[in-house]
Each structure stands twice: as C-alpha cells, then as structure tokens.
C-alpha angles and dihedrals in degrees: 000000000000118000118262114268132214089258094061141283093321120066125234109241138195129188119240123217091258090058098256121132115234125196116236118230093220140356087258088073090060115101123201117203114204117203113207115222115254112260111236126197097220094191091053091047091052090051092050091052093047091050091049088051090051090053091049093050092049091048103040107016129253098280094051099052111118127193090230092058092051091046091051091051092057093038093245140112128261085249088063091053092051090047089064099032132038094236136310097302091054090051092049092049090055089049089054090049092054092049093048091049090054092048093056098034094098092058092053089061093042118152125202113283096011100095097119092046091050092048089052090060088067090061124096093258097151143011094285092048092049090050092052092047091051088056093045091051093045089059090045090064093050093043090065089073099026118076089191094056091040087056090052091052093045091050091057092044089052092051091046090050091051091052091049094047090051092048092048093049091049089053090047091053091052093046095251094118131033107269091215090066114105104241095207093051090047091051090052090051091053092050092047092049093049092045093050094047091044092055094047094047092046094052095044109020093165091062094043111055118175093262093057093047092051094046095050092045089054092049090051098045110028095068087055099043101054133123119261090250088063110065116221112260114243115239114254116231117222114238112249 
C-alpha cells in the first residue's frame, strides 16, 4: 500500500508518459487543466439548420424530410435540432420564413423605376432561386388543407403587396407610372405574373432559362407600368 501523503491517507498520483503512476510529494505538484466551453453563435446555428432543412425539402419533398437527415447535414445530433427548434414543424416553418424573405428581398431595396427588374429577382433564375421555389411550392400544396400555413402564405403575400403598392405610388408621384392606374390592382398583377412564371419555370426549368423568364415578365408588366405620356401598347392578336 502506498505511503501516506501530506494530503491525507491516500496519495496524490499522476500518470507518467510511460504509463506508470507516480506519487506526488505535495498537492502543490498537482496541475488542474480547465477546458473552456466552445462559444457557439446560436443565431448562426439556427440559420445553418434552416438552410439544411431547405435543401432537404427541395431534394426529398416536404413530407419526407426527417430530423436525422437535417442533423447529419449540419454534423449535429437530432437533440441539437430540437434544442434550437420546438420540433420538426417549427424547423420547417423557419425554413419557409427564410425562403419567403429571400423572395421579397429585392422589393425591399427597390429604387425608383426599377419595379420590373426587382420583381424579376423573385423568379427562379438560378439554382438557388429554383431551390427556394421548390420549397415555396411544397408549402403551397400543404397550405391548401392547413389554415395555419395558409395564414403564413397570406401574410407574406400581404407584405409583398404593400411593398409593391408603395413602390407603384412612388413612381406615380414622380411621373414614372400613369397616376390613373389603381396601385392595388397593379400590385396584384405583378404578384400574379411572378407566381405564374415561377410555377412554370420550377416545373420545367430547361424550357424556362432566366433570359426567357425576364423577357416574358417585361412583356407582361411594362405595358401596364408606363407613364401617361406613353400610351399603353395594344396587345397584338396572332392570326389564326
């Protein structure tokens, strides 16, 4: 049995590099190593998880998303996911929020006279836009039977309409758009045009490159959003 140490009946020991245990002469020879906890940016972690959920929805569909797949994508555990989100539905709702924010981001930085160009930024013009539209449309299908999700969609549509109405009225005040045009009806026309093009381009991206989407959006909206001094061009009917 080891001899009694100054600290009491049991000796203080340390392990040498060769594996042997060596008795310490006094407690002063004992070193304590403190490991500081890793600092985590919780906001950034929530964003990483939400983006991983967006990727999972776009790849597998809304109904097939699993917490374990999202956790694996961010190199975490499902416990980490539920630490930041109150279950799968809460995580998916935040994913929808991030997609919706990106879709309307261009209109929040709208400059005078650039309404059509800003609206085009909401279209699925590239890989990121197509991914966001796949998520948006996935939630569309579920919102048909879910009043809660329908309310989320309608809230974003209302916000988008408000931004458009404000932009149209600014252009009307500066003479860029005919002042007799009903701003609310014009805003609805912009939303409807973007929605229609977004659906077509999401379902058949090969047939709807960015250039075609932009060109058709201009042809739909520019005749509507013109100054009074520029008469609206009548639509040409194709000969049968």
